[in-house]
N, CA, C and O atoms as a GROMACS GRO file, in nm:
protein
  512
    1ARG      N    1  -5.446  10.596   1.068
    1ARG     CA    2  -5.568  10.627   1.139
    1ARG      C    3  -5.660  10.711   1.052
    1ARG      O    4  -5.613  10.793   0.973
    2LEU      N    5  -5.789  10.690   1.066
    2LEU     CA    6  -5.887  10.768   0.991
    2LEU      C    7  -5.934  10.886   1.074
    2LEU      O    8  -5.963  10.871   1.193
    3ASP      N    9  -5.940  11.004   1.012
    3ASP     CA   10  -6.001  11.119   1.078
    3ASP      C   11  -6.151  11.108   1.061
    3ASP      O   12  -6.200  11.080   0.951
    4VAL      N   13  -6.224  11.128   1.167
    4VAL     CA   14  -6.369  11.117   1.162
    4VAL      C   15  -6.428  11.257   1.157
    4VAL      O   16  -6.407  11.338   1.247
    5GLY      N   17  -6.502  11.285   1.049
    5GLY     CA   18  -6.563  11.416   1.032
    5GLY      C   19  -6.696  11.426   1.102
    5GLY      O   20  -6.722  11.522   1.173
    6ALA      N   21  -6.781  11.328   1.082
    6ALA     CA   22  -6.914  11.333   1.141
    6ALA      C   23  -6.955  11.192   1.182
    6ALA      O   24  -6.939  11.096   1.107
    7THR      N   25  -7.006  11.182   1.301
    7THR     CA   26  -7.061  11.054   1.346
    7THR      C   27  -7.208  11.075   1.376
    7THR      O   28  -7.248  11.175   1.435
    8THR      N   29  -7.288  10.979   1.335
    8THR     CA   30  -7.432  10.989   1.352
    8THR      C   31  -7.485  10.852   1.388
    8THR      O   32  -7.440  10.750   1.336
    9LEU      N   33  -7.581  10.850   1.478
    9LEU     CA   34  -7.648  10.724   1.510
    9LEU      C   35  -7.743  10.688   1.396
    9LEU      O   36  -7.793  10.776   1.326
   10ALA      N   37  -7.767  10.560   1.377
   10ALA     CA   38  -7.857  10.514   1.272
   10ALA      C   39  -7.993  10.582   1.283
   10ALA      O   40  -8.056  10.614   1.182
   11SER      N   41  -8.039  10.602   1.406
   11SER     CA   42  -8.171  10.663   1.428
   11SER      C   43  -8.176  10.810   1.389
   11SER      O   44  -8.284  10.867   1.378
   12GLU      N   45  -8.060  10.871   1.369
   12GLU     CA   46  -8.054  11.012   1.333
   12GLU      C   47  -8.045  11.036   1.182
   12GLU      O   48  -8.040  11.151   1.138
   13VAL      N   49  -8.044  10.929   1.102
   13VAL     CA   50  -8.033  10.942   0.957
   13VAL      C   51  -8.168  10.908   0.896
   13VAL      O   52  -8.212  10.793   0.901
   14PRO      N   53  -8.235  11.007   0.837
   14PRO     CA   54  -8.369  10.981   0.783
   14PRO      C   55  -8.371  10.879   0.669
   14PRO      O   56  -8.465  10.800   0.658
   15ASP      N   57  -8.269  10.881   0.584
   15ASP     CA   58  -8.263  10.786   0.471
   15ASP      C   59  -8.119  10.742   0.452
   15ASP      O   60  -8.039  10.814   0.392
   16ILE      N   61  -8.086  10.624   0.503
   16ILE     CA   62  -7.947  10.577   0.498
   16ILE      C   63  -7.897  10.560   0.354
   16ILE      O   64  -7.777  10.568   0.330
   17ASN      N   65  -7.987  10.538   0.260
   17ASN     CA   66  -7.947  10.522   0.121
   17ASN      C   67  -7.915  10.655   0.053
   17ASN      O   68  -7.866  10.656  -0.060
   18ALA      N   69  -7.943  10.767   0.120
   18ALA     CA   70  -7.917  10.899   0.063
   18ALA      C   71  -7.778  10.951   0.095
   18ALA      O   72  -7.740  11.061   0.052
   19VAL      N   73  -7.701  10.874   0.171
   19VAL     CA   74  -7.567  10.919   0.211
   19VAL      C   75  -7.468  10.803   0.198
   19VAL      O   76  -7.506  10.686   0.202
   20ASN      N   77  -7.341  10.838   0.183
   20ASN     CA   78  -7.235  10.738   0.196
   20ASN      C   79  -7.220  10.712   0.345
   20ASN      O   80  -7.225  10.805   0.425
   21SER      N   81  -7.201  10.586   0.382
   21SER     CA   82  -7.197  10.556   0.524
   21SER      C   83  -7.104  10.441   0.557
   21SER      O   84  -7.073  10.356   0.472
   22ILE      N   85  -7.059  10.440   0.680
   22ILE     CA   86  -6.989  10.327   0.739
   22ILE      C   87  -7.078  10.280   0.852
   22ILE      O   88  -7.101  10.352   0.949
   23LEU      N   89  -7.129  10.160   0.839
   23LEU     CA   90  -7.224  10.104   0.935
   23LEU      C   91  -7.151  10.004   1.024
   23LEU      O   92  -7.093   9.907   0.975
   24VAL      N   93  -7.153  10.027   1.153
   24VAL     CA   94  -7.088   9.938   1.248
   24VAL      C   95  -7.196   9.864   1.325
   24VAL      O   96  -7.281   9.925   1.390
   25GLY      N   97  -7.192   9.733   1.316
   25GLY     CA   98  -7.291   9.649   1.380
   25GLY      C   99  -7.383   9.589   1.276
   25GLY      O  100  -7.418   9.652   1.177
   26GLY      N  101  -7.421   9.466   1.300
   26GLY     CA  102  -7.507   9.393   1.207
   26GLY      C  103  -7.652   9.435   1.217
   26GLY      O  104  -7.686   9.521   1.298
   27PRO      N  105  -7.736   9.376   1.135
   27PRO     CA  106  -7.876   9.415   1.128
   27PRO      C  107  -7.956   9.388   1.256
   27PRO      O  108  -8.061   9.448   1.275
   28CYS      N  109  -7.908   9.301   1.343
   28CYS     CA  110  -7.978   9.279   1.470
   28CYS      C  111  -7.959   9.399   1.564
   28CYS      O  112  -8.047   9.428   1.645
   29ALA      N  113  -7.846   9.469   1.551
   29ALA     CA  114  -7.812   9.579   1.641
   29ALA      C  115  -7.823   9.716   1.576
   29ALA      O  116  -7.830   9.816   1.647
   30ASN      N  117  -7.825   9.722   1.444
   30ASN     CA  118  -7.818   9.849   1.374
   30ASN      C  119  -7.927   9.855   1.267
   30ASN      O  120  -7.922   9.782   1.168
   31SER      N  121  -8.025   9.941   1.287
   31SER     CA  122  -8.138   9.949   1.194
   31SER      C  123  -8.095   9.994   1.055
   31SER      O  124  -8.156   9.955   0.956
   32ALA      N  125  -7.991  10.077   1.046
   32ALA     CA  126  -7.942  10.119   0.915
   32ALA      C  127  -7.882  10.000   0.840
   32ALA      O  128  -7.902   9.988   0.719
   33ALA      N  129  -7.811   9.914   0.910
   33ALA     CA  130  -7.757   9.792   0.848
   33ALA      C  131  -7.872   9.702   0.801
   33ALA      O  132  -7.864   9.643   0.693
   34ALA      N  133  -7.977   9.693   0.880
   34ALA     CA  134  -8.093   9.612   0.841
   34ALA      C  135  -8.156   9.667   0.714
   34ALA      O  136  -8.198   9.590   0.627
   35THR      N  137  -8.161   9.798   0.701
   35THR     CA  138  -8.217   9.861   0.581
   35THR      C  139  -8.130   9.832   0.459
   35THR      O  140  -8.181   9.791   0.355
   36VAL      N  141  -8.000   9.852   0.472
   36VAL     CA  142  -7.909   9.830   0.359
   36VAL      C  143  -7.909   9.683   0.316
   36VAL      O  144  -7.907   9.654   0.196
   37LEU      N  145  -7.912   9.592   0.413
   37LEU     CA  146  -7.910   9.449   0.381
   37LEU      C  147  -8.047   9.393   0.346
   37LEU      O  148  -8.059   9.277   0.307
   38LYS      N  149  -8.150   9.476   0.361
   38LYS     CA  150  -8.288   9.431   0.335
   38LYS      C  151  -8.318   9.306   0.416
   38LYS      O  152  -8.368   9.205   0.365
   39THR      N  153  -8.287   9.315   0.545
   39THR     CA  154  -8.299   9.203   0.637
   39THR      C  155  -8.444   9.165   0.660
   39THR      O  156  -8.531   9.251   0.678
   40GLY      N  157  -8.470   9.036   0.657
   40GLY     CA  158  -8.604   8.985   0.686
   40GLY      C  159  -8.618   8.955   0.834
   40GLY      O  160  -8.553   9.018   0.918
   41ALA      N  161  -8.702   8.860   0.867
   41ALA     CA  162  -8.732   8.826   1.006
   41ALA      C  163  -8.608   8.774   1.080
   41ALA      O  164  -8.594   8.800   1.200
   42ASP      N  165  -8.519   8.702   1.011
   42ASP     CA  166  -8.400   8.647   1.076
   42ASP      C  167  -8.283   8.742   1.054
   42ASP      O  168  -8.217   8.740   0.950
   43CYS      N  169  -8.257   8.826   1.154
   43CYS     CA  170  -8.151   8.927   1.139
   43CYS      C  171  -8.011   8.866   1.140
   43CYS      O  172  -7.914   8.936   1.111
   44THR      N  173  -7.998   8.738   1.172
   44THR     CA  174  -7.866   8.674   1.169
   44THR      C  175  -7.837   8.605   1.035
   44THR      O  176  -7.729   8.551   1.015
   45ALA      N  177  -7.934   8.607   0.944
   45ALA     CA  178  -7.914   8.542   0.814
   45ALA      C  179  -7.792   8.602   0.744
   45ALA      O  180  -7.778   8.724   0.735
   46GLY      N  181  -7.706   8.514   0.695
   46GLY     CA  182  -7.585   8.558   0.626
   46GLY      C  183  -7.466   8.580   0.717
   46GLY      O  184  -7.356   8.609   0.670
   47PHE      N  185  -7.487   8.564   0.848
   47PHE     CA  186  -7.378   8.578   0.944
   47PHE      C  187  -7.356   8.444   1.011
   47PHE      O  188  -7.448   8.364   1.025
   48GLU      N  189  -7.231   8.419   1.053
   48GLU     CA  190  -7.204   8.295   1.124
   48GLU      C  191  -7.115   8.322   1.245
   48GLU      O  192  -7.030   8.412   1.241
   49PRO      N  193  -7.133   8.247   1.351
   49PRO     CA  194  -7.054   8.269   1.472
   49PRO      C  195  -6.904   8.263   1.443
   49PRO      O  196  -6.858   8.175   1.370
   50GLY      N  197  -6.830   8.356   1.501
   50GLY     CA  198  -6.684   8.356   1.487
   50GLY      C  199  -6.632   8.426   1.364
   50GLY      O  200  -6.511   8.427   1.340
   51VAL      N  201  -6.722   8.486   1.285
   51VAL     CA  202  -6.680   8.550   1.160
   51VAL      C  203  -6.734   8.693   1.154
   51VAL      O  204  -6.854   8.716   1.168
   52GLY      N  205  -6.644   8.788   1.134
   52GLY     CA  206  -6.683   8.926   1.111
   52GLY      C  207  -6.683   8.953   0.961
   52GLY      O  208  -6.622   8.880   0.883
   53LYS      N  209  -6.752   9.058   0.922
   53LYS     CA  210  -6.761   9.096   0.781
   53LYS      C  211  -6.724   9.242   0.763
   53LYS      O  212  -6.757   9.327   0.846
   54ILE      N  213  -6.655   9.268   0.654
   54ILE     CA  214  -6.636   9.404   0.606
   54ILE      C  215  -6.681   9.397   0.461
   54ILE      O  216  -6.623   9.324   0.381
   55ALA      N  217  -6.784   9.473   0.427
   55ALA     CA  218  -6.840   9.465   0.292
   55ALA      C  219  -6.889   9.602   0.248
   55ALA      O  220  -6.935   9.682   0.329
   56VAL      N  221  -6.879   9.627   0.118
   56VAL     CA  222  -6.927   9.752   0.060
   56VAL      C  223  -7.048   9.719  -0.026
   56VAL      O  224  -7.044   9.629  -0.110
   57TYR      N  225  -7.156   9.795  -0.005
   57TYR     CA  226  -7.280   9.775  -0.078
   57TYR      C  227  -7.316   9.901  -0.156
   57TYR      O  228  -7.310  10.011  -0.102
   58ASP      N  229  -7.352   9.884  -0.282
   58ASP     CA  230  -7.407   9.993  -0.362
   58ASP      C  231  -7.553  10.003  -0.320
   58ASP      O  232  -7.630   9.909  -0.338
   59VAL      N  233  -7.592  10.117  -0.265
   59VAL     CA  234  -7.729  10.130  -0.215
   59VAL      C  235  -7.825  10.182  -0.322
   59VAL      O  236  -7.941  10.212  -0.293
   60GLY      N  237  -7.775  10.192  -0.447
   60GLY     CA  238  -7.863  10.223  -0.559
   60GLY      C  239  -7.896  10.369  -0.578
   60GLY      O  240  -7.983  10.402  -0.660
   61THR      N  241  -7.831  10.458  -0.508
   61THR     CA  242  -7.859  10.601  -0.521
   61THR      C  243  -7.733  10.678  -0.558
   61THR      O  244  -7.729  10.801  -0.546
   62GLY      N  245  -7.630  10.606  -0.602
   62GLY     CA  246  -7.501  10.670  -0.625
   62GLY      C  247  -7.417  10.674  -0.499
   62GLY      O  248  -7.306  10.727  -0.500
   63ASN      N  249  -7.469  10.618  -0.392
   63ASN     CA  250  -7.398  10.613  -0.264
   63ASN      C  251  -7.365  10.469  -0.229
   63ASN      O  252  -7.422  10.374  -0.284
   64VAL      N  253  -7.271  10.455  -0.136
   64VAL     CA  254  -7.233  10.322  -0.090
   64VAL      C  255  -7.237  10.317   0.063
   64VAL      O  256  -7.229  10.420   0.131
   65ALA      N  257  -7.251  10.197   0.114
   65ALA     CA  258  -7.245  10.174   0.258
   65ALA      C  259  -7.140  10.067   0.283
   65ALA      O  260  -7.142   9.960   0.222
   66MET      N  261  -7.047  10.096   0.373
   66MET     CA  262  -6.951   9.996   0.415
   66MET      C  263  -7.002   9.938   0.546
   66MET      O  264  -7.022  10.010   0.644
   67LEU      N  265  -7.022   9.808   0.548
   67LEU     CA  266  -7.070   9.737   0.666
   67LEU      C  267  -6.952   9.675   0.739
   67LEU      O  268  -6.870   9.606   0.678
   68VAL      N  269  -6.944   9.699   0.868
   68VAL     CA  270  -6.844   9.639   0.956
   68VAL      C  271  -6.924   9.570   1.064
   68VAL      O  272  -6.974   9.635   1.156
   69ALA      N  273  -6.936   9.438   1.055
   69ALA     CA  274  -7.030   9.369   1.142
   69ALA      C  275  -6.988   9.225   1.165
   69ALA      O  276  -6.895   9.174   1.102
   70GLY      N  277  -7.059   9.160   1.255
   70GLY     CA  278  -7.036   9.019   1.281
   70GLY      C  279  -7.158   8.958   1.345
   70GLY      O  280  -7.254   9.026   1.377
   71TYR      N  281  -7.152   8.828   1.363
   71TYR     CA  282  -7.262   8.755   1.427
   71TYR      C  283  -7.279   8.801   1.572
   71TYR      O  284  -7.391   8.814   1.621
   72SER      N  285  -7.167   8.825   1.638
   72SER     CA  286  -7.169   8.868   1.778
   72SER      C  287  -7.094   9.000   1.791
   72SER      O  288  -7.031   9.046   1.696
   73ALA      N  289  -7.104   9.061   1.908
   73ALA     CA  290  -7.030   9.185   1.933
   73ALA      C  291  -6.880   9.163   1.917
   73ALA      O  292  -6.810   9.250   1.865
   74ALA      N  293  -6.830   9.049   1.963
   74ALA     CA  294  -6.687   9.020   1.949
   74ALA      C  295  -6.647   9.010   1.802
   74ALA      O  296  -6.540   9.057   1.763
   75ASP      N  297  -6.732   8.949   1.721
   75ASP     CA  298  -6.703   8.938   1.577
   75ASP      C  299  -6.701   9.076   1.512
   75ASP      O  300  -6.618   9.104   1.426
   76THR      N  301  -6.794   9.163   1.554
   76THR     CA  302  -6.796   9.301   1.504
   76THR      C  303  -6.670   9.375   1.547
   76THR      O  304  -6.612   9.448   1.467
   77ARG      N  305  -6.629   9.357   1.671
   77ARG     CA  306  -6.506   9.423   1.719
   77ARG      C  307  -6.385   9.378   1.638
   77ARG      O  308  -6.298   9.460   1.606
   78ASN      N  309  -6.379   9.251   1.604
   78ASN     CA  310  -6.266   9.202   1.525
   78ASN      C  311  -6.263   9.267   1.388
   78ASN      O  312  -6.157   9.308   1.340
   79ALA      N  313  -6.380   9.277   1.323
   79ALA     CA  314  -6.387   9.342   1.191
   79ALA      C  315  -6.351   9.490   1.204
   79ALA      O  316  -6.281   9.544   1.119
   80ALA      N  317  -6.398   9.555   1.310
   80ALA     CA  318  -6.367   9.696   1.331
   80ALA      C  319  -6.218   9.717   1.357
   80ALA      O  320  -6.161   9.818   1.314
   81ALA      N  321  -6.154   9.623   1.425
   81ALA     CA  322  -6.009   9.634   1.450
   81ALA      C  323  -5.932   9.630   1.318
   81ALA      O  324  -5.831   9.699   1.303
   82VAL      N  325  -5.978   9.551   1.224
   82VAL     CA  326  -5.913   9.546   1.092
   82VAL      C  327  -5.928   9.679   1.020
   82VAL      O  328  -5.832   9.730   0.962
   83VAL      N  329  -6.049   9.736   1.024
   83VAL     CA  330  -6.072   9.866   0.959
   83VAL      C  331  -5.987   9.974   1.027
   83VAL      O  332  -5.926  10.056   0.959
   84ALA      N  333  -5.985   9.976   1.160
   84ALA     CA  334  -5.909  10.076   1.234
   84ALA      C  335  -5.760  10.068   1.206
   84ALA      O  336  -5.689  10.169   1.212
   85ASN      N  337  -5.712   9.949   1.176
   85ASN     CA  338  -5.570   9.926   1.148
   85ASN      C  339  -5.550   9.881   1.004
   85ASN      O  340  -5.471   9.791   0.976
   86TYR      N  341  -5.624   9.946   0.913
   86TYR     CA  342  -5.625   9.902   0.773
   86TYR      C  343  -5.486   9.892   0.712
   86TYR      O  344  -5.465   9.810   0.623
   87GLY      N  345  -5.392   9.973   0.757
   87GLY     CA  346  -5.257   9.968   0.702
   87GLY      C  347  -5.191   9.832   0.722
   87GLY      O  348  -5.111   9.789   0.640
   88ASP      N  349  -5.226   9.766   0.831
   88ASP     CA  350  -5.171   9.633   0.859
   88ASP      C  351  -5.234   9.525   0.773
   88ASP      O  352  -5.178   9.417   0.758
   89TYR      N  353  -5.351   9.554   0.716
   89TYR     CA  354  -5.428   9.451   0.645
   89TYR      C  355  -5.456   9.488   0.499
   89TYR      O  356  -5.525   9.413   0.429
   90LYS      N  357  -5.404   9.602   0.451
   90LYS     CA  358  -5.445   9.652   0.320
   90LYS      C  359  -5.418   9.554   0.206
   90LYS      O  360  -5.489   9.557   0.106
   91ALA      N  361  -5.319   9.469   0.219
   91ALA     CA  362  -5.293   9.370   0.114
   91ALA      C  363  -5.406   9.269   0.103
   91ALA      O  364  -5.426   9.209  -0.003
   92LYS      N  365  -5.480   9.249   0.210
   92LYS     CA  366  -5.589   9.150   0.212
   92LYS      C  367  -5.726   9.215   0.188
   92LYS      O  368  -5.824   9.145   0.163
   93LEU      N  369  -5.733   9.347   0.197
   93LEU     CA  370  -5.861   9.416   0.181
   93LEU      C  371  -5.887   9.441   0.032
   93LEU      O  372  -5.867   9.552  -0.017
   94LYS      N  373  -5.929   9.339  -0.036
   94LYS     CA  374  -5.954   9.344  -0.181
   94LYS      C  375  -6.097   9.304  -0.210
   94LYS      O  376  -6.155   9.222  -0.139
   95GLY      N  377  -6.154   9.362  -0.314
   95GLY     CA  378  -6.289   9.326  -0.354
   95GLY      C  379  -6.394   9.397  -0.269
   95GLY      O  380  -6.363   9.486  -0.191
   96ALA      N  381  -6.519   9.355  -0.287
   96ALA     CA  382  -6.631   9.420  -0.220
   96ALA      C  383  -6.656   9.365  -0.080
   96ALA      O  384  -6.731   9.425  -0.003
   97ALA      N  385  -6.595   9.250  -0.046
   97ALA     CA  386  -6.622   9.192   0.086
   97ALA      C  387  -6.507   9.103   0.131
   97ALA      O  388  -6.441   9.037   0.050
   98VAL      N  389  -6.485   9.102   0.262
   98VAL     CA  390  -6.389   9.010   0.324
   98VAL      C  391  -6.449   8.959   0.454
   98VAL      O  392  -6.542   9.018   0.509
   99GLU      N  393  -6.394   8.849   0.501
   99GLU     CA  394  -6.432   8.793   0.630
   99GLU      C  395  -6.314   8.804   0.725
   99GLU      O  396  -6.198   8.793   0.684
  100VAL      N  397  -6.344   8.826   0.852
  100VAL     CA  398  -6.242   8.839   0.955
  100VAL      C  399  -6.266   8.732   1.061
  100VAL      O  400  -6.376   8.719   1.114
  101THR      N  401  -6.161   8.656   1.090
  101THR     CA  402  -6.168   8.558   1.197
  101THR      C  403  -6.052   8.583   1.293
  101THR      O  404  -5.953   8.646   1.258
  102LYS      N  405  -6.067   8.532   1.414
  102LYS     CA  406  -5.962   8.548   1.515
  102LYS      C  407  -5.932   8.413   1.575
  102LYS      O  408  -6.021   8.346   1.629
  103VAL      N  409  -5.806   8.373   1.566
  103VAL     CA  410  -5.761   8.248   1.626
  103VAL      C  411  -5.635   8.279   1.707
  103VAL      O  412  -5.539   8.333   1.654
  104ASN      N  413  -5.637   8.244   1.835
  104ASN     CA  414  -5.523   8.269   1.923
  104ASN      C  415  -5.474   8.413   1.916
  104ASN      O  416  -5.355   8.438   1.902
  105SER      N  417  -5.566   8.508   1.926
  105SER     CA  418  -5.536   8.652   1.927
  105SER      C  419  -5.485   8.706   1.794
  105SER      O  420  -5.441   8.821   1.788
  106VAL      N  421  -5.491   8.627   1.688
  106VAL     CA  422  -5.445   8.672   1.556
  106VAL      C  423  -5.566   8.689   1.465
  106VAL      O  424  -5.644   8.596   1.444
  107LEU      N  425  -5.581   8.810   1.412
  107LEU     CA  426  -5.689   8.837   1.317
  107LEU      C  427  -5.645   8.795   1.177
  107LEU      O  428  -5.534   8.824   1.134
  108THR      N  429  -5.735   8.728   1.108
  108THR     CA  430  -5.709   8.684   0.971
  108THR      C  431  -5.818   8.741   0.881
  108THR      O  432  -5.936   8.736   0.913
  109VAL      N  433  -5.775   8.796   0.768
  109VAL     CA  434  -5.867   8.852   0.669
  109VAL      C  435  -5.860   8.766   0.545
  109VAL      O  436  -5.752   8.736   0.495
  110ALA      N  437  -5.977   8.726   0.495
  110ALA     CA  438  -5.981   8.639   0.377
  110ALA      C  439  -6.105   8.669   0.294
  110ALA      O  440  -6.198   8.735   0.339
  111GLU      N  441  -6.104   8.618   0.171
  111GLU     CA  442  -6.222   8.628   0.085
  111GLU      C  443  -6.336   8.554   0.153
  111GLU      O  444  -6.314   8.458   0.226
  112PRO      N  445  -6.459   8.600   0.128
  112PRO     CA  446  -6.574   8.530   0.189
  112PRO      C  447  -6.581   8.386   0.141
  112PRO      O  448  -6.554   8.355   0.025
  113THR      N  449  -6.619   8.299   0.232
  113THR     CA  450  -6.639   8.160   0.193
  113THR      C  451  -6.774   8.146   0.126
  113THR      O  452  -6.871   8.210   0.165
  114VAL      N  453  -6.778   8.064   0.025
  114VAL     CA  454  -6.902   8.042  -0.048
  114VAL      C  455  -6.967   7.918   0.008
  114VAL      O  456  -6.908   7.810   0.010
  115LYS      N  457  -7.088   7.935   0.055
  115LYS     CA  458  -7.162   7.821   0.110
  115LYS      C  459  -7.226   7.743  -0.003
  115LYS      O  460  -7.290   7.801  -0.091
  116LYS      N  461  -7.210   7.612  -0.001
  116LYS     CA  462  -7.274   7.527  -0.099
  116LYS      C  463  -7.421   7.512  -0.064
  116LYS      O  464  -7.456   7.481   0.049
  117VAL      N  465  -7.504   7.535  -0.162
  117VAL     CA  466  -7.647   7.518  -0.142
  117VAL      C  467  -7.686   7.390  -0.214
  117VAL      O  468  -7.669   7.376  -0.334
  118GLU      N  469  -7.740   7.298  -0.136
  118GLU     CA  470  -7.781   7.171  -0.196
  118GLU      C  471  -7.916   7.186  -0.263
  118GLU      O  472  -8.007   7.249  -0.210
  119ALA      N  473  -7.926   7.125  -0.380
  119ALA     CA  474  -8.053   7.128  -0.451
  119ALA      C  475  -8.153   7.041  -0.376
  119ALA      O  476  -8.117   6.937  -0.320
  120PRO      N  477  -8.279   7.083  -0.375
  120PRO     CA  478  -8.378   7.000  -0.306
  120PRO      C  479  -8.394   6.866  -0.376
  120PRO      O  480  -8.378   6.856  -0.498
  121ALA      N  481  -8.427   6.765  -0.299
  121ALA     CA  482  -8.447   6.632  -0.356
  121ALA      C  483  -8.569   6.637  -0.450
  121ALA      O  484  -8.667   6.705  -0.421
  122PRO      N  485  -8.562   6.565  -0.561
  122PRO     CA  486  -8.676   6.565  -0.652
  122PRO      C  487  -8.798   6.503  -0.584
  122PRO      O  488  -8.788   6.411  -0.504
  123GLU      N  489  -8.912   6.559  -0.620
  123GLU     CA  490  -9.037   6.506  -0.563
  123GLU      C  491  -9.071   6.374  -0.629
  123GLU      O  492  -9.062   6.360  -0.751
  124VAL      N  493  -9.110   6.280  -0.547
  124VAL     CA  494  -9.152   6.150  -0.599
  124VAL      C  495  -9.305   6.147  -0.596
  124VAL      O  496  -9.366   6.168  -0.492
  125PRO      N  497  -9.366   6.121  -0.712
  125PRO     CA  498  -9.512   6.120  -0.712
  125PRO      C  499  -9.565   6.010  -0.622
  125PRO      O  500  -9.510   5.900  -0.616
  126ALA      N  501  -9.671   6.042  -0.553
  126ALA     CA  502  -9.734   5.944  -0.463
  126ALA      C  503  -9.807   5.841  -0.548
  126ALA      O  504  -9.872   5.874  -0.647
  127THR      N  505  -9.796   5.717  -0.507
  127THR     CA  506  -9.869   5.611  -0.577
  127THR      C  507 -10.003   5.591  -0.509
  127THR      O  508 -10.011   5.583  -0.387
  128PRO      N  509 -10.108   5.582  -0.590
  128PRO     CA  510 -10.243   5.566  -0.531
  128PRO      C  511 -10.266   5.429  -0.472
  128PRO      O  512 -10.374   5.402  -0.419
   0.00000   0.00000   0.00000
């Protein structure tokens, strides 16, 4: 179990990049997460239903932010359960990011899946 020294709401931190932080909730629900992720208009970008994320970001000030989030509240809870019980998952908690899924009440931690980005079709010049 982790001892918690200080808890602060995102709205109570003037500059999230000036502190080391653990951010719970994705950019749609947590303004500090939106700041760290540099979220645009689509706050769900980079998230997918059924998948939670645990990721560490260098915020460029000598500080880091650990994000514990998901597409939905349930996905965030699953990722948070892994962090809360890190001893059960420490062999899988490697690298800067992992994904958490839940199937039949079993949480699984794995490396992030890489989405294939298809190249746009070449433009065909219009014939006059």
